[in-house]
C-alpha positions as CSV (number, residue, x, y, z in Angstrom):
1,X,5.1,-28.9,24.4
2,X,8.4,-28.0,22.7
3,X,6.8,-28.2,19.2
4,X,3.9,-25.9,20.3
5,X,6.5,-23.4,21.7
6,X,8.4,-23.4,18.4
7,X,5.2,-22.9,16.4
8,X,4.2,-19.9,18.6
9,X,7.8,-18.5,18.3
10,X,7.6,-18.8,14.5
11,X,4.2,-17.1,14.5
12,X,5.4,-14.2,16.7
13,X,8.6,-13.8,14.5
14,X,6.5,-13.6,11.4
15,X,4.2,-11.0,13.0
16,X,7.1,-9.0,14.1
17,X,8.8,-9.2,10.7
18,X,5.6,-8.0,9.0
19,X,5.3,-5.1,11.4
20,X,8.9,-4.1,10.9
21,X,8.4,-4.1,7.2
22,X,5.3,-2.0,7.5
23,X,7.1,0.6,9.7
24,X,10.0,0.7,7.2
25,X,7.5,1.5,4.4
26,X,5.8,4.1,6.5
27,X,9.2,5.7,7.3
28,X,9.9,6.0,3.6
29,X,6.4,7.5,3.0
30,X,7.1,10.1,5.7
31,X,10.4,11.0,4.1
32,X,8.9,11.4,0.7
33,X,6.0,13.5,2.0
34,X,8.2,15.8,4.1
35,X,10.7,16.3,1.2
36,X,7.8,17.2,-1.1
37,X,5.8,19.5,1.2
38,X,7.6,20.1,4.5
39,X,7.1,18.8,8.1
40,X,4.0,20.8,8.9
41,X,1.0,18.4,8.5
42,X,-1.5,21.3,8.6
43,X,-0.2,22.5,5.2
44,X,1.0,19.2,3.9
45,X,-1.9,16.9,2.9
46,X,0.4,14.1,1.8
47,X,2.0,14.0,5.2
48,X,-1.4,14.0,6.9
49,X,-2.4,11.0,4.8
50,X,0.8,9.2,5.8
51,X,0.4,10.0,9.5
52,X,-3.2,8.6,9.4
53,X,-1.8,5.4,8.0
54,X,0.9,5.4,10.7
55,X,-1.7,5.7,13.5
56,X,-3.8,3.0,11.9
57,X,-0.8,0.7,12.0
58,X,-0.2,1.5,15.7
59,X,3.2,3.0,14.9
60,X,4.4,4.5,18.2
61,X,4.3,8.3,18.4
62,X,8.0,8.6,19.2
63,X,8.9,6.7,16.1
64,X,6.6,8.9,14.0
65,X,8.1,12.1,15.5
66,X,11.7,10.8,15.0
67,X,10.9,9.9,11.3
68,X,9.6,13.4,10.7
69,X,12.6,15.0,12.3
70,X,15.0,12.7,10.4
71,X,13.2,13.5,7.1
72,X,13.7,17.2,7.8
73,X,17.5,16.8,8.2
74,X,20.1,17.4,5.6
75,X,21.4,13.8,5.7
76,X,18.1,12.2,4.9
77,X,18.3,9.8,1.9
78,X,16.4,10.9,-1.2
79,X,13.9,8.3,-2.3
80,X,12.6,8.0,-5.8
81,X,9.3,6.3,-6.5
82,X,9.8,3.8,-9.3
83,X,7.3,1.4,-10.8
84,X,8.1,-2.0,-12.3
85,X,5.8,-4.1,-14.4
86,X,5.9,-7.8,-15.2
87,X,4.1,-11.1,-15.1
88,X,3.9,-13.6,-12.3
89,X,3.5,-17.3,-13.1
90,X,0.5,-18.3,-15.2
91,X,0.4,-14.8,-16.9
92,X,-0.8,-12.8,-13.9
93,X,0.1,-9.2,-14.4
94,X,2.0,-7.5,-11.5
95,X,2.9,-3.9,-10.7
96,X,5.7,-3.3,-8.2
97,X,5.9,0.1,-6.5
98,X,9.3,0.9,-5.0
99,X,10.8,3.7,-3.1
100,X,14.6,3.6,-3.6
101,X,17.8,5.5,-3.1
102,X,19.6,3.2,-5.5
103,X,17.7,2.3,-8.7
104,X,20.4,-0.1,-9.9
105,X,20.1,-2.2,-6.8
106,X,16.3,-2.1,-6.9
107,X,15.8,-3.1,-10.5
108,X,18.3,-6.0,-10.0
109,X,16.4,-7.3,-7.0
110,X,13.0,-7.0,-8.7
111,X,14.3,-8.8,-11.8
112,X,15.7,-11.5,-9.5
113,X,12.4,-12.0,-7.7
114,X,10.5,-12.4,-10.9
115,X,13.0,-14.9,-12.3
116,X,13.3,-16.9,-9.1
117,X,9.6,-17.4,-8.8
118,X,8.8,-18.2,-12.4
119,X,7.7,-14.7,-13.6
120,X,9.4,-12.1,-15.8
121,X,10.1,-8.4,-15.6
122,X,8.4,-6.5,-18.4
123,X,8.7,-3.0,-19.9
124,X,6.9,0.2,-18.9
125,X,3.3,0.0,-19.9
126,X,3.3,-3.8,-20.5
127,X,0.7,-4.5,-17.8
128,X,-0.4,-1.1,-16.4
129,X,-3.2,-0.8,-19.0
130,X,-4.9,-3.6,-17.1
131,X,-5.1,-1.4,-13.9
132,X,-6.6,1.9,-12.9
133,X,-4.6,4.3,-10.8
134,X,-7.0,5.3,-8.0
135,X,-7.2,6.8,-4.6
136,X,-8.5,4.3,-2.1
137,X,-9.8,5.2,1.4
138,X,-10.8,2.7,4.0
139,X,-13.1,3.8,6.8
140,X,-14.7,2.1,9.8
141,X,-18.5,1.7,9.1
142,X,-19.4,2.5,12.7
143,X,-22.0,5.3,12.7
144,X,-22.0,5.8,9.0
145,X,-25.0,6.1,6.7
146,X,-23.7,4.7,3.4
147,X,-26.3,6.3,1.2
148,X,-25.8,9.7,2.8
149,X,-22.0,9.3,2.5
150,X,-22.3,8.4,-1.1
151,X,-24.4,11.4,-1.9
152,X,-22.0,13.7,0.0
153,X,-18.9,12.4,-1.8
154,X,-20.2,12.0,-5.3
155,X,-19.5,15.6,-6.1
156,X,-15.9,15.2,-4.9
157,X,-14.9,12.5,-7.4
158,X,-16.4,9.3,-5.8
159,X,-16.3,6.5,-8.3
160,X,-16.9,3.4,-6.1
161,X,-18.2,2.9,-2.6
162,X,-18.4,-0.6,-1.1
163,X,-17.7,-2.9,1.8
164,X,-14.7,-5.0,2.5
165,X,-13.1,-7.1,5.2
166,X,-9.8,-6.0,6.8
167,X,-6.9,-8.3,7.7
168,X,-8.3,-8.9,11.2
169,X,-11.8,-9.7,9.9
170,X,-13.2,-6.3,10.7
171,X,-15.7,-4.7,8.3
172,X,-14.5,-1.6,6.3
173,X,-16.0,0.9,4.0
174,X,-13.9,1.3,0.8
175,X,-14.1,4.5,-1.1
176,X,-12.4,4.8,-4.5
177,X,-11.8,7.9,-6.7
178,X,-9.6,8.7,-9.7
179,X,-6.0,9.4,-8.8
180,X,-6.4,13.0,-9.9
181,X,-9.2,13.5,-7.4
182,X,-7.3,12.1,-4.4
183,X,-6.7,15.5,-2.8
184,X,-10.2,16.6,-3.3
185,X,-11.6,13.4,-1.8
186,X,-9.2,13.6,1.1
187,X,-10.3,17.1,1.9
188,X,-14.0,16.1,1.7
189,X,-13.5,13.2,4.1
190,X,-11.6,15.3,6.5
191,X,-14.3,18.0,6.3
192,X,-16.8,15.4,7.5
193,X,-14.6,14.7,10.6
194,X,-13.8,11.2,9.5
195,X,-10.4,9.6,10.1
196,X,-9.6,6.9,7.5
197,X,-8.2,3.6,8.6
198,X,-5.9,4.0,5.6
199,X,-5.7,6.2,2.5
200,X,-3.5,5.1,-0.4
201,X,-2.7,5.5,-4.1
202,X,-3.4,2.0,-5.5
203,X,-3.4,0.3,-8.9
204,X,-6.8,-1.4,-9.0
205,X,-7.2,-4.2,-11.5
206,X,-9.9,-3.7,-14.2
207,X,-10.7,-7.5,-14.1
208,X,-9.7,-10.4,-11.8
209,X,-8.4,-13.8,-12.9
210,X,-9.1,-17.0,-11.1
211,X,-6.5,-19.8,-10.8
212,X,-6.4,-23.2,-9.1
213,X,-5.2,-23.3,-5.5
214,X,-1.7,-24.6,-6.5
215,X,-1.4,-22.0,-9.3
216,X,-2.5,-19.2,-7.0
217,X,0.1,-20.3,-4.4
218,X,2.9,-19.9,-6.9
219,X,1.7,-16.4,-7.7
220,X,1.5,-15.4,-4.1
221,X,4.9,-16.8,-3.4
222,X,6.3,-14.2,-5.8
223,X,4.1,-11.5,-4.4
224,X,5.3,-12.3,-0.8
225,X,9.0,-12.3,-1.9
226,X,8.5,-8.9,-3.5
227,X,6.8,-7.5,-0.4
228,X,9.6,-8.6,1.8
229,X,12.1,-6.6,-0.2
230,X,13.2,-3.4,1.6
231,X,12.8,-1.3,-1.5
232,X,9.3,-2.4,-2.3
233,X,6.4,-0.4,-1.0
234,X,3.4,-2.1,-2.6
235,X,2.7,-5.0,-5.0
236,X,-0.5,-5.0,-7.1
237,X,-1.9,-7.9,-9.1
238,X,-5.2,-9.1,-10.5
239,X,-5.4,-12.5,-8.9
240,X,-8.9,-13.0,-7.5
241,X,-9.0,-13.7,-3.7
242,X,-5.3,-12.7,-3.3
């Protein structure tokens, strides 16, 4: 019984830790969006996008309101979005997107993670050519006619429309457009009265690589360590199934 309790306790802690990290990332996204376009979401498309992601993550409304208020204050930290490129074990390319108020600290941490888990930090442009910078929207498929949706969105920059599975096993519709068309696509989706599960700027790999189970585990250990870093917002790689 004690062993079962400890297992459940560890599972709950891991879940709480993951949620805390997600809320930290969303708080930074709010701060960046408010600094760039102000606290009024009706005139700030970037903030609307972030708030959709907050609601999809079940972030409490009082925490969202507090984050917007804090971001509007004079003492809010200024975050810079900085990308780092490198290789995980077995030559898997990795892009690490950070939001930081201390670049010296962040680059030292990113370099440490790469080194500790058998990878290496590269230079700007060393792996980004293997990815496409895209806008990625995820929608619930309920009530959607995919053929009609594709026709409606193709004039707004749609490049890919497909189906995927979310973290909880739920079906999702994935819409991708060029990064430059993100605002246009967001407006088109909003005009149809649809609320995305999430909308992000992502680095999508042009091709995937397949590794053995043991090799893939080594890569994902590096990815997980990066994702746990407070300065890291997203980690992108081209490992198939990861």
